[in-house]
C-alpha positions in Angstrom: -14.1 14.4 -19.3 -15.7 14.1 -15.9 -14.2 14.3 -12.4 -13.6 11.1 -10.4 -15.0 11.6 -7.0 -14.3 9.6 -3.9 -17.6 8.7 -2.3 -16.3 6.5 0.4 -13.1 4.7 1.5 -13.1 1.9 4.1 -10.7 -0.8 5.3 -10.6 -3.7 7.6 -8.3 -3.8 10.7 -4.9 -5.2 10.0 -4.1 -8.6 11.6 -0.7 -10.2 12.0 0.2 -12.3 9.0 0.6 -15.5 10.9 -1.6 -18.6 11.6 -2.8 -17.1 14.9 -3.3 -13.6 13.5 -6.5 -11.9 14.2 -7.8 -12.2 10.6 -6.2 -15.5 9.7 -9.5 -17.5 9.9 -11.2 -15.1 7.4 -10.8 -16.0 3.7 -9.5 -13.0 1.8 -12.6 -12.9 -0.4 -14.6 -12.5 2.8 -12.5 -9.7 4.1 -13.5 -7.8 1.0 -17.0 -9.0 1.0 -17.6 -7.6 4.5 -16.5 -4.2 3.3 -18.6 -4.4 0.1 -21.7 -5.1 2.2 -21.0 -1.9 4.2 -20.7 0.4 1.2 -24.5 0.5 0.4 -25.2 1.1 4.1 -22.8 4.0 4.3 -23.5 5.7 0.9 -26.9 4.6 -0.2 -25.6 3.1 -3.5 -27.5 0.2 -4.8 -25.0 -2.7 -5.5 -26.3 -3.3 -9.0 -25.3 0.3 -9.9 -21.6 -0.5 -9.3 -20.2 -1.2 -12.7 -17.0 -2.9 -11.7 -15.0 -4.0 -8.6 -11.3 -3.8 -9.2 -8.9 -5.2 -6.6 -5.2 -5.3 -6.2 -3.7 -8.5 -5.0 0.0 -9.5 -5.2 0.2 -13.2 -4.5 -2.6 -14.6 -6.7 -2.3 -18.3 -5.8 -4.0 -20.6 -3.2 -6.8 -18.6 -1.5 -6.1 -15.6 -3.7 -6.0 -17.5 -7.0 -8.2 -17.1 -10.0 -10.0 -13.7 -9.8 -10.5 -12.8 -6.2 -12.3 -9.5 -7.1 -15.1 -11.5 -8.8 -15.2 -14.0 -5.9 -15.5 -11.2 -3.4 -18.5 -9.8 -5.2 -20.1 -13.2 -5.1 -19.2 -13.7 -1.5 -20.9 -10.4 -0.7 -24.0 -11.7 -2.3 -24.2 -8.8 -4.7 -26.1 -9.1 -7.9 -24.5 -11.4 -10.5 -24.5 -8.5 -12.9 -21.6 -6.8 -11.0 -18.2 -7.9 -12.4 -14.7 -7.8 -11.0 -11.1 -8.1 -12.0 -7.8 -8.3 -10.2 -4.6 -6.4 -10.8 -1.0 -6.9 -9.8 1.4 -4.0 -9.7 3.2 -5.5 -6.6 2.9 -3.2 -3.6 1.2 -0.5 -5.7 -1.7 -2.8 -6.6 -4.3 -1.4 -4.3 -3.7 2.2 -5.4 -3.5 1.0 -9.0 -6.9 -0.5 -8.7 -8.3 2.7 -7.3 -6.6 4.6 -10.1 -8.1 2.2 -12.7 -11.6 2.8 -11.3 -11.0 6.5 -11.3 -9.8 6.4 -14.9 -12.9 4.6 -16.0 -15.3 7.0 -14.3 -13.4 10.1 -15.5 -13.7 8.8 -19.0 -17.4 8.0 -18.4 -16.9 4.4 -19.4 -18.3 3.7 -15.9 -20.4 6.1 -13.8 -19.8 4.2 -10.5 -16.9 1.8 -9.7 -15.0 0.4 -6.8 -11.2 0.1 -6.5 -9.4 -1.5 -3.6 -7.2 -4.4 -2.6 -6.7 -7.4 -0.4 -3.8 -9.5 0.9 -4.0 -12.4 3.4 -0.4 -12.9 4.2 -1.3 -15.4 6.9 -2.9 -17.7 4.4 -0.8 -16.9 1.2 2.8 -16.2 1.9 5.1 -13.9 0.0 6.8 -16.1 -2.6 4.1 -18.7 -2.7 3.8 -17.9 -6.4 7.5 -18.5 -7.1 9.4 -21.8 -7.9 10.8 -23.2 -4.6 13.4 -25.2 -6.5 15.3 -22.2 -7.9 18.6 -21.4 -6.3 18.7 -18.1 -4.2 20.5 -16.1 -6.8 17.8 -16.9 -9.4 14.8 -16.4 -7.1 14.5 -12.7 -8.0 14.6 -13.4 -11.8 12.3 -16.4 -11.4 14.4 -18.4 -13.9 13.9 -15.8 -16.6 17.0 -15.9 -18.7 16.6 -12.5 -20.3 16.1 -10.8 -16.9 19.0 -12.7 -15.4 21.3 -11.7 -18.2 20.4 -8.0 -18.3 19.4 -7.0 -14.8 20.9 -7.4 -11.3 17.7 -8.0 -9.3 17.9 -8.4 -5.6 15.3 -8.7 -2.7 13.7 -5.5 -1.6 15.5 -5.5 1.7 18.8 -5.4 -0.1 17.5 -2.6 -2.2 16.4 -0.7 0.9 19.9 -1.2 2.4 21.4 0.0 -0.9 19.4 3.2 -0.7 20.6 3.7 2.8 24.2 3.2 1.7 24.1 5.3 -1.4 22.2 8.2 0.2 23.9 8.2 3.7 20.9 7.1 5.7 22.1 5.6 9.0 20.8 2.8 11.1 19.9 5.4 13.8 18.0 7.4 11.2 16.0 4.3 10.3 15.3 3.3 13.9 14.3 6.8 14.9 11.9 6.9 12.0 10.5 3.5 13.0 10.0 4.7 16.6 8.1 7.7 15.4 5.8 5.5 13.3 4.9 3.5 16.4 4.3 6.7 18.4 2.1 8.3 15.8 0.1 5.1 15.2 -0.5 4.8 19.0 -1.6 8.4 19.2 -4.0 7.9 16.2 -5.5 4.9 17.9 -6.0 6.6 21.2 -7.6 9.6 19.5 -9.9 7.6 17.3 -8.4 8.9 14.0 -8.9 5.7 12.0 -12.4 6.6 10.9 -12.2 4.4 7.7 -11.6 1.2 9.7 -14.6 -1.2 9.7 -14.8 -4.1 12.2 -14.9 -7.5 10.7 -16.2 -10.9 12.0 -14.4 -14.2 11.7 -16.1 -17.6 11.2 -16.2 -18.1 15.0 -18.2 -14.9 15.5 -15.3 -12.9 16.9 -15.4 -9.3 16.0 -12.0 -7.7 15.2 -12.0 -3.9 15.6 -8.4 -2.8 16.0 -5.1 -3.2 14.2 -3.0 -6.0 15.7 0.5 -5.1 14.6 1.5 -1.9 16.4 3.9 -2.2 19.3 4.3 1.1 21.2 7.0 -0.6 23.3 9.2 -0.6 20.1 11.2 2.4 21.2 14.6 3.4 19.8 16.5 1.6 22.6 14.7 -1.7 21.7 14.9 -1.2 17.9 18.6 -0.4 18.0 19.4 -3.9 19.5 17.7 -5.8 16.7 20.0 -7.5 14.1 19.9 -6.3 10.5 17.7 -8.8 8.7 19.3 -8.8 5.3 23.0 -8.9 6.3 23.6 -12.6 6.1 21.8 -13.3 2.8 23.3 -10.1 1.4 26.9 -11.2 2.2 26.2 -14.7 1.0 24.5 -13.9 -2.3 22.9 -10.6 -3.1 25.3 -7.8 -2.1 27.7 -8.9 -4.9 24.8 -8.9 -7.4 23.7 -5.4 -6.3 27.2 -4.0 -6.4 27.5 -5.0 -10.1 25.2 -2.1 -10.7 26.7 0.2 -8.1 30.4 -0.7 -8.0 31.3 2.7 -6.6 29.8 1.8 -3.2 32.3 -1.1 -2.5 30.0 -2.5 0.2 26.4 -2.3 1.4 25.6 -1.1 4.9 22.8 -3.3 6.2 20.5 -1.2 8.4 17.0 -2.7 8.0 15.5 -5.3 10.3 12.2 -6.4 11.8 11.7 -3.1 13.6 12.3 -0.6 10.8 10.6 -2.5 7.9 7.0 -2.9 7.2 5.0 -5.5 9.0 3.5 -8.7 7.5 -0.2 -8.5 7.9 -3.7 -9.3 6.5 -6.0 -6.6 5.4 -8.4 -5.3 2.7 -9.8 -1.9 1.6 -12.3 -0.6 -0.9 -12.9 2.9 -2.4 -16.2 3.9 -4.0 -15.8 6.3 -6.9 -18.3 8.0 -9.2 -18.4 10.7 -11.8 -20.8 13.7 -12.1 -23.6 11.6 -13.7 -23.1 8.8 -11.2 -23.4 11.2 -8.3 -26.5 12.8 -9.7 -28.3 9.6 -10.6 -27.6 7.8 -7.4 -27.8 10.8 -5.0 -24.2 10.3 -3.8 -22.2 12.8 -1.7 -18.6 13.1 -2.7 -15.9 13.4 0.1 -13.0 14.1 -2.2 -11.9 14.1 -5.8 -9.0 12.5 -7.6 -6.7 15.4 -8.8 -4.0 13.5 -10.6 -2.5 10.0 -10.9 1.0 8.9 -12.1 3.2 5.9 -12.3 6.9 5.7 -13.1 9.7 3.3 -13.8 13.2 3.5 -12.1 16.5 1.6 -12.0 15.5 -2.0 -11.0 18.4 -2.9 -8.7 17.9 -0.1 -6.3 14.2 -0.6 -7.1 12.5 1.4 -4.4 13.1 5.0 -5.4 10.0 5.2 -7.6 7.9 7.4 -5.2 10.1 10.3 -6.1 9.5 10.3 -9.9 5.9 9.2 -9.5 5.2 12.1 -7.1 6.9 14.6 -9.3 4.8 13.5 -12.3 1.6 13.6 -10.2 2.5 17.1 -9.0 3.2 18.3 -12.5 -0.1 17.0 -13.8 -1.9 18.7 -11.0 0.0 22.0 -11.4 1.0 21.8 -7.7 4.3 22.0 -5.8 5.6 19.9 -3.0 4.7 22.6 -0.5 1.1 22.7 -1.8 0.5 19.2 -0.4 -0.9 19.2 3.1 -0.4 15.5 3.9 1.9 12.9 2.5 1.2 9.2 2.8 4.5 7.5 1.7 4.3 3.7 2.2 6.8 2.6 4.9 8.0 -0.5 3.1 11.4 0.3 4.7 12.4 3.3 6.8 15.1 4.4 4.3 12.6 4.5 1.5 10.5 7.2 3.2 13.6 9.1 4.4 15.1 9.2 0.9 11.8 10.5 -0.6 11.5 13.1 2.1 15.0 14.4 1.7 15.0 14.3 -2.1 11.7 16.2 -2.5 12.3 18.5 0.4 9.1 17.5 2.2 8.3 18.8 5.7 8.6 15.7 7.8 5.6 16.9 9.9 3.4 16.3 6.9 4.5 12.7 6.4 2.5 9.7 7.7 1.1 11.7 10.5 -0.9 8.7 11.9 1.9 6.2 11.5 2.5 3.9 8.6 3.3 0.3 7.6 6.2 -0.1 10.0 3.8 0.2 12.9 0.5 -0.9 11.2 1.7 -3.4 8.7 1.7 -3.7 4.9 -0.9 -6.1 3.4 0.7 -5.9 0.0 -2.2 -5.7 -2.5 -4.4 -3.6 -0.1 -2.0 -1.0 1.2 -2.4 1.7 -1.5 -6.1 1.8 -1.0 -5.7 1.8 2.7 -3.4 4.8 2.6 -5.9 6.7 0.4 -8.6 6.2 3.1 -6.1 7.2 5.9 -5.2 10.4 4.0 -8.9 11.3 3.4 -9.8 10.7 7.1 -7.0 13.0 8.1 -7.8 15.7 5.6 -11.4 15.8 6.9 -10.2 15.8 10.6 -7.9 18.7 10.0 -9.9 20.5 7.3 -6.9 20.5 5.0 -7.1 20.3 1.2 -4.5 18.1 -0.6 -3.0 14.8 0.1 -0.5 12.8 -2.0 -0.4 9.0 -1.6 2.7 7.2 -3.0 4.3 3.7 -2.8 7.5 2.1 -4.0 7.0 -0.9 -6.2 9.0 -4.1 -6.9 11.0 -4.2 -10.2 11.7 -0.5 -10.0 8.4 1.4 -10.2 6.4 4.0 -8.3 2.8 5.1 -8.1 1.3 8.3 -6.8 -2.2 9.8 -6.5 -3.2 13.3 -5.3 -6.6 13.8 -3.8 -8.5 17.0 -2.8 -11.0 17.1 0.1 -14.4 18.4 -0.8 -16.6 17.7 2.3 
């Protein structure tokens, strides 16, 4: 079996996921297409040598319906011989797409492939793929009688508050973490650390170069005054459902709101991967290699603890320890998720999300995993460090993790 090498990893800026967001006028297929056009310029790969384009996308309706991976290849005006397919592992979709591409090149089914992701949350809203006529208590089970009977599913915000309650993570802990995300993202922007970010152009000719979501003014004093977002819906419907699984808690402490949860944004990312033969035949220069990949399932009500078991599996496969990892990219879906992973695994907090995360920068659902891999690679190269672990929590009670090693 060959190695899977990372040749390049690039992303778009992230625009606010609203009608007037910086990327809202750009069709999601064109967000990806603009990145695809850059890959040959940056690496020298001929587009026809790419054997598949695999994209993560969560809400696959409206502008993201059908097979957006194939449509993105067509929009990039790449040869018709280049195929594409789309995957949905919820928030892990982008990293899953990269891992799929890596698996294909490692097995030598492909020599060169692209994995990545896209989500235009301004054009396709979370929940657009759900039945709007379902009552709130059935919205999470989408009317599935088996799931409704056997599982107590709740929105992710309730799950995040459940984690905070069960593991004694306070509102102050979450707001302090959110403040640090903003500070680190601001520093990274000022110091030019986002090397993988590629400017994109909207239909009006406007060039978007920077991430739109960060708010450096979101300090602790500001954040601490924001109302908890999930308290009302929790008390009305979902707390009682969650507490069926965790009756020992008696009540849920609602600590998450707009300031300490991930931002709703648009964005895309692609990662070019190749094996030994692909590198040799196409004269490619690897920047890193995929060391190990893992996914895991966890209890579905609390839902968001999957990064712990997925990271443990990835570390075991790689023969590495927590302390061997130089940089951790743990998706900031909610502050308590990252804090719980950090405390449970005993990770040095100085190694986690050193350039900010989704609280400051936003979380374009299907793209985030691929974005985080590029962010980690940029930072490994900047600091001349060796290993990074990228991990995300996933809806339905899952986790995904990938370890990479810098080569260049």
